[in-house]
C-alpha positions in Angstrom: -97.2 -4.0 -36.2 -96.3 -7.6 -35.0 -97.5 -8.6 -38.7 -94.9 -6.3 -40.4 -91.9 -7.4 -38.0 -92.3 -11.2 -37.6 -91.7 -12.5 -41.2 -88.6 -10.4 -41.3 -87.3 -11.4 -37.6 -87.7 -14.7 -38.9 -85.8 -14.4 -41.6 -83.2 -12.7 -39.9 -83.7 -15.9 -37.4 -83.0 -18.4 -39.5 -79.9 -16.6 -41.2 -78.5 -16.2 -37.9 -79.5 -19.8 -36.3 -77.4 -21.4 -39.7 -74.5 -19.2 -38.6 -74.7 -19.8 -34.7 -75.1 -23.7 -35.2 -71.5 -24.2 -36.3 -70.0 -21.6 -33.7 -70.5 -24.6 -30.8 -68.4 -26.6 -32.6 -66.1 -25.1 -35.3 -63.0 -24.5 -33.8 -62.5 -28.0 -32.6 -63.5 -29.2 -35.6 -61.8 -27.1 -38.0 -58.4 -27.9 -35.8 -59.0 -31.4 -37.2 -58.8 -30.7 -40.5 -56.1 -31.7 -43.2 -54.2 -28.4 -42.9 -56.1 -27.2 -39.6 -53.9 -25.2 -37.6 -55.2 -22.6 -34.0 -54.7 -19.9 -36.1 -56.8 -21.3 -39.2 -59.7 -22.7 -37.0 -60.2 -18.7 -35.6 -60.1 -17.9 -39.0 -62.3 -20.3 -39.8 -65.1 -19.0 -37.0 -65.0 -15.6 -38.1 -64.0 -16.2 -41.8 -67.6 -15.2 -43.1 -67.0 -11.9 -41.0 -64.5 -10.7 -43.6 -66.5 -10.9 -46.7 -69.5 -9.8 -44.4 -67.5 -6.6 -43.4 -66.2 -5.8 -47.1 -70.4 -5.7 -48.3 -72.5 -4.6 -45.6 -71.7 -1.4 -46.6 -72.6 -2.2 -50.6 -75.4 -4.0 -49.4 -77.0 -1.6 -47.6 -76.5 1.4 -49.9 -78.1 -0.9 -53.0 -80.9 -1.8 -50.7 -81.7 2.1 -50.1 -81.1 2.4 -54.3 -82.4 -0.6 -55.5 -84.9 -1.8 -53.1 -84.3 -4.0 -50.3 -86.1 -7.3 -51.5 -84.0 -7.7 -54.3 -81.0 -7.1 -52.1 -81.7 -9.7 -49.7 -83.0 -12.3 -52.5 -79.2 -11.8 -54.2 -77.6 -12.3 -50.4 -79.2 -15.3 -49.0 -78.6 -17.2 -52.4 -75.0 -16.3 -51.8 -75.4 -17.8 -48.1 -77.0 -21.0 -49.2 -74.1 -21.3 -51.9 -71.3 -20.9 -49.5 -72.8 -23.2 -47.0 -73.2 -26.1 -49.4 -69.3 -25.5 -50.1 -68.5 -25.7 -46.5 -70.8 -28.6 -46.1 -68.7 -30.5 -48.8 -65.1 -29.3 -47.3 -62.6 -32.5 -47.0 -59.8 -30.1 -45.6 -59.3 -26.5 -44.0 -58.8 -23.9 -47.1 -62.3 -25.7 -48.8 -63.6 -24.8 -45.3 -63.0 -21.1 -45.4 -63.6 -21.1 -49.2 -67.2 -21.9 -48.1 -67.3 -19.5 -44.8 -66.2 -16.5 -47.2 -68.9 -17.5 -49.8 -71.3 -17.4 -46.6 -70.3 -14.0 -45.4 -70.6 -12.9 -49.2 -74.3 -12.8 -48.5 -74.1 -9.5 -46.2 -78.5 -8.8 -45.4 -78.2 -7.9 -41.9 -78.4 -4.2 -42.4 -81.1 -4.8 -45.4 -83.1 -6.9 -43.2 -83.1 -3.7 -40.0 -83.1 -0.8 -42.4 -86.5 -2.9 -44.2 -88.2 -3.3 -40.2 -87.0 0.4 -39.6 -89.5 1.1 -43.1 -92.1 -0.6 -42.1 -92.4 0.3 -38.2 -92.7 3.6 -36.7 -89.8 5.4 -34.7 -92.1 5.5 -31.4 -92.4 1.5 -31.8 -89.1 0.7 -33.5 -87.5 0.2 -29.4 -90.5 -2.7 -29.6 -89.8 -3.9 -33.2 -86.1 -4.4 -32.8 -86.9 -6.4 -29.8 -89.0 -8.4 -31.4 -86.4 -9.0 -33.6 -83.7 -9.8 -30.6 -85.8 -12.1 -29.2 -86.4 -14.2 -32.1 -82.7 -13.9 -33.1 -82.1 -15.1 -29.0 -84.4 -17.9 -29.7 -82.4 -18.7 -32.7 -79.1 -18.6 -30.4 -80.2 -20.5 -27.8 -81.6 -23.2 -30.4 -78.1 -23.2 -31.7 -76.7 -23.7 -28.8 -78.5 -27.1 -28.0 -79.0 -28.6 -31.8 -75.7 -27.9 -33.0 -73.3 -30.0 -30.8 -76.3 -32.7 -30.8 -76.3 -33.2 -34.3 -72.6 -32.4 -35.1 -72.3 -35.4 -32.5 -74.9 -37.7 -33.7 -74.3 -37.1 -37.9 -71.1 -34.6 -38.6 -70.5 -30.4 -38.8 -70.9 -31.6 -42.4 -74.8 -32.2 -42.0 -74.8 -28.6 -40.4 -73.9 -26.4 -43.0 -76.3 -28.3 -45.1 -79.3 -27.7 -42.4 -78.1 -23.7 -43.4 -78.2 -23.9 -46.8 -81.9 -25.3 -46.2 -83.1 -22.5 -43.8 -81.9 -20.0 -46.6 -84.0 -21.2 -48.8 -86.4 -21.3 -46.6 -85.5 -17.8 -45.6 -86.0 -16.8 -49.6 -89.6 -18.3 -49.5 -91.0 -16.3 -46.2 -89.8 -13.0 -48.2 -91.8 -13.5 -50.7 -94.9 -15.0 -49.3 -94.5 -13.0 -46.5 -93.3 -10.0 -46.2 -95.3 -6.4 -47.0 -94.1 -4.1 -49.1 -92.2 -0.8 -47.6 -94.5 2.6 -47.3 -93.6 5.3 -49.7 -91.3 7.4 -48.2 -90.2 10.7 -49.7 -87.3 12.0 -48.0 -85.9 16.1 -47.7 -82.3 16.2 -48.4 -80.1 17.1 -51.0 -77.3 14.3 -53.5 -74.6 15.8 -51.0 -76.4 14.7 -47.7 -76.8 11.0 -49.4 -73.2 10.4 -49.7 -71.7 7.8 -47.7 -69.4 9.7 -45.9 -72.2 11.4 -44.2 -73.1 8.9 -41.8 -69.7 9.2 -40.3 -70.1 12.5 -39.5 -72.8 11.8 -36.5 -70.4 11.5 -33.2 -72.7 9.3 -31.7 -73.6 7.4 -34.1 -69.3 6.3 -34.7 -69.5 5.8 -31.2 -71.9 2.8 -32.0 -69.7 1.5 -35.2 -66.9 0.6 -32.6 -69.1 -0.9 -29.8 -69.9 -2.8 -32.4 -66.7 -3.7 -33.1 -65.8 -4.1 -29.4 -69.0 -6.4 -29.3 -68.7 -8.8 -31.8 -64.9 -9.0 -31.8 -65.2 -10.3 -28.2 -68.1 -13.0 -28.8 -65.6 -14.6 -31.8 -63.3 -14.6 -28.8 -65.6 -16.3 -26.8 -66.7 -18.7 -29.2 -63.5 -19.7 -30.5 -62.1 -20.4 -26.7 -65.1 -22.2 -25.5 -65.4 -25.1 -27.1 -61.2 -25.7 -27.3 -61.0 -25.4 -23.4 -64.5 -28.1 -23.0 -62.8 -30.5 -24.7 -59.0 -30.1 -24.1 -59.3 -28.8 -20.2 -62.6 -30.3 -19.2 -62.5 -34.0 -21.5 -65.9 -33.0 -22.4 -67.4 -34.5 -26.3 -69.0 -32.7 -28.8 -72.8 -33.8 -27.2 -72.0 -32.4 -24.0 -71.2 -29.4 -24.8 -74.8 -28.3 -24.1 -74.0 -28.6 -20.6 -72.4 -25.6 -20.7 -74.2 -23.7 -23.7 -77.7 -24.5 -22.0 -77.6 -22.5 -18.7 -75.9 -20.2 -20.2 -78.2 -19.3 -22.9 -80.9 -19.5 -20.5 -79.2 -17.1 -18.7 -78.5 -15.0 -21.2 -82.1 -14.3 -22.8 -83.2 -14.0 -19.3 -81.1 -10.6 -19.2 -82.4 -9.4 -22.5 -85.7 -8.2 -21.0 -84.5 -6.1 -18.4 -81.6 -4.8 -20.5 -84.4 -3.4 -23.0 -86.5 -2.5 -20.6 -83.8 -0.1 -19.3 -82.1 1.1 -22.0 -85.0 2.1 -24.1 -88.2 3.1 -21.2 -85.8 4.0 -19.0 -83.2 6.1 -21.3 -80.1 3.9 -19.4 -78.7 2.3 -22.1 -75.1 3.5 -21.7 -75.6 2.2 -17.9 -77.0 -1.2 -19.1 -73.8 -1.1 -21.8 -71.2 -0.9 -19.2 -72.9 -3.3 -16.7 -72.5 -5.8 -20.0 -68.9 -5.1 -20.1 -68.7 -5.7 -16.4 -70.4 -8.9 -16.9 -67.6 -9.6 -19.9 -64.4 -8.9 -18.1 -65.6 -11.4 -15.1 -66.1 -14.0 -17.6 -62.7 -14.0 -18.9 -61.3 -14.2 -16.0 -62.9 -16.9 -15.0 -62.3 -18.9 -18.1 -59.3 -17.7 -18.7 -57.7 -18.3 -14.9 -59.9 -20.8 -13.2 -59.5 -24.6 -13.7 -62.3 -25.3 -12.1 -65.0 -26.7 -14.0 -67.9 -25.4 -12.5 -66.3 -21.5 -12.1 -65.7 -21.9 -16.0 -69.4 -23.1 -16.6 -70.1 -19.5 -14.6 -67.5 -17.2 -16.5 -69.5 -19.0 -19.7 -72.9 -17.8 -18.2 -71.4 -14.6 -17.6 -70.7 -14.3 -21.2 -74.2 -14.9 -22.5 -75.2 -12.6 -19.9 -72.9 -9.1 -20.5 -73.5 -10.5 -24.8 -76.9 -10.3 -24.9 -77.7 -7.5 -22.8 -76.2 -5.4 -25.8 -78.8 -7.3 -28.2 -82.2 -5.7 -27.8 -80.2 -1.8 -27.8 -77.1 -2.0 -30.6 -79.5 -1.9 -34.2 -82.2 0.1 -32.3 -80.0 2.9 -31.5 -78.2 3.2 -34.3 -81.8 3.6 -36.2 -82.0 6.3 -33.6 -79.1 8.6 -34.4 -79.2 8.0 -38.1 -81.4 9.9 -40.5 -84.1 7.9 -42.6 -82.4 8.3 -46.0 -79.1 6.7 -44.3 -80.8 3.7 -42.2 -79.2 1.4 -44.7 -76.1 2.6 -44.9 -75.8 3.7 -41.6 -76.7 0.0 -40.4 -74.4 -1.2 -42.7 -71.8 0.2 -41.6 -72.4 -0.6 -37.9 -72.5 -4.1 -39.1 -69.6 -4.1 -41.3 -67.8 -2.9 -37.6 -69.4 -5.8 -36.1 -67.9 -8.4 -39.0 -64.3 -6.9 -39.4 -64.4 -7.6 -34.9 -65.9 -11.4 -35.5 -62.9 -11.6 -37.9 -60.3 -10.3 -35.9 -61.5 -11.8 -32.8 -61.2 -15.2 -34.3 -58.0 -14.3 -35.8 -56.5 -12.9 -33.0 -58.2 -15.0 -30.2 -56.6 -17.9 -32.4 -53.7 -16.2 -32.2 -53.5 -15.6 -28.6 -54.3 -19.4 -28.2 -51.5 -20.8 -30.2 -48.9 -18.4 -28.3 -50.0 -17.4 -25.1 -52.9 -19.9 -24.0 -56.2 -19.2 -22.8 -54.6 -17.0 -19.7 -53.5 -14.8 -22.6 -56.6 -14.4 -24.4 -58.4 -13.8 -20.5 -55.9 -11.0 -20.5 -56.4 -9.6 -24.1 -59.9 -9.6 -23.7 -59.7 -7.5 -20.3 -57.5 -5.0 -21.8 -59.1 -4.3 -24.0 -62.7 -4.4 -21.9 -61.4 -1.5 -20.5 -61.1 1.0 -23.5 -64.4 -0.2 -24.0 -65.7 1.1 -21.0 -64.5 4.6 -21.8 -65.6 4.9 -25.4 -69.3 4.3 -23.8 -68.3 6.9 -21.3 -68.4 9.2 -24.1 -71.5 8.6 -25.5 -74.4 10.5 -25.5 -77.7 9.3 -24.3 -80.1 8.2 -27.6 -83.0 9.1 -24.8 -82.4 12.4 -25.9 -83.7 12.1 -29.5 -87.6 12.6 -29.5 -89.9 11.7 -32.6 -92.9 13.9 -33.3 -95.6 12.6 -35.8 -97.9 15.0 -37.2 -100.7 14.6 -39.8 -100.2 15.9 -43.1 -104.4 17.0 -43.5 -104.1 19.6 -40.0 -99.9 20.3 -40.9 -98.1 21.6 -44.4 -95.8 19.0 -46.0 -94.2 22.7 -47.8 -93.0 23.6 -44.8 -90.6 21.1 -43.5 -87.9 23.0 -45.3 -87.8 25.4 -42.9 -86.5 23.0 -40.6 -83.7 22.1 -42.5 -80.7 24.7 -40.4 -82.9 25.0 -36.7 -80.9 23.9 -34.0 -82.4 20.6 -32.5 -83.7 19.4 -35.3 -82.1 16.1 -36.5 -84.5 14.5 -39.3 -87.4 14.9 -41.2 -89.4 13.2 -43.8 -92.7 12.4 -45.3 -94.5 8.6 -44.8 -96.7 9.2 -47.7 -98.6 5.8 -47.1 -99.6 6.6 -43.7 -99.9 10.6 -44.5 -97.6 12.0 -41.9 -94.7 14.4 -41.1 -92.1 12.6 -39.3 -89.7 14.6 -37.6 -86.9 14.0 -35.2 -85.1 16.2 -32.9 -83.2 17.1 -29.7 -85.4 16.9 -26.3 -83.6 20.1 -24.2 -82.9 22.1 -27.8 -86.2 22.6 -29.1 -89.5 21.2 -27.7 -92.9 19.6 -29.7 -94.8 23.0 -29.2 -92.1 24.7 -31.1 -92.6 22.2 -34.5 -96.2 22.4 -34.0 -96.3 26.3 -34.3 -94.0 25.9 -37.4 -95.4 23.8 -39.4 -99.4 23.8 -39.1 -101.5 25.0 -42.0 -103.1 28.2 -41.9 -107.1 28.4 -41.1 
């Protein structure tokens, strides 16, 4: 399983490293460019997310129809080109163009769907945790390396580095990523339409959670470097002093969150605790004039934000049907990138008019609605998976499962010669499904 997941996780990690490495310095840099304002700096921070939002679903659907690798190739080339444009920016508007082009390489949902293809349902939590940890490591490295590189050289150097990493990801894609297994679906043409991924209420709740999660991230990365510079007189070379402990504690929080959410079925509880950390973080950053309280607030944000990371993609893949994974993850990531764009734009506007206190109040109110939204979500741990070998169980009987209460999805993994049934624990039991599909002796 590691052999299948690690190359794809590295591709995701390299891409996210390229995005993360500029986050720690971008808002203050963009404000200093010719034409820069607080609002446009916020757009520069979250601008790539607008094109990501527009293209996540098309990329996900394209990957379902035309293949994951071809779609990844196209997306990584766009990302590299956008990075080069941003590197050459000599005013805020060229920087914005580069950020929009970076976002056009909307491959996040494609990679996640490819991991879901490669890994069995019962191993997917482990696979998503591996991907989450590689992203977390890239995040940690970016938060430390970004300010140092920008301080010694320039922010432009960060964008050139990002372009080079995108090309490195292409090399990994075509040398180390195995072909996905051949899967045969059992669904009608009507069920394959994009509107179907909005019919599951729990999927919709996850989409909105992606929106809330990413919007608070963008707001945090807008306000943290600005306050370090304007309020505490820190240079870019010193930003790591806040980011390093915050990132370390954030990474440490991921392990318990993954175990509680996946192994013990406490995903909702993990989400709510995470939001409480985010509320506390913005209260401290927005209303404290003491540097150490500000640093604790930044650390609380990283803890709350990172606790979501091992669970978000995994929960969407659990709720989505097999032929909808690319599209559903595309929708989820669309909501995430809309959140980043809105968070950057709204955070910039709020800071320009109401300073950090107004930003903090807005996030705290938003987080209150977020908790109420999470409370209505069903526990994804109730969705179970059953794996049956085709030599003992009859694939021809799979169609009989279609209208049975408690059956969420079913398909055949031709490569591994197994039937896969996703069902709702408590509505139907495993023995009943086995009895229905067992071959007659």
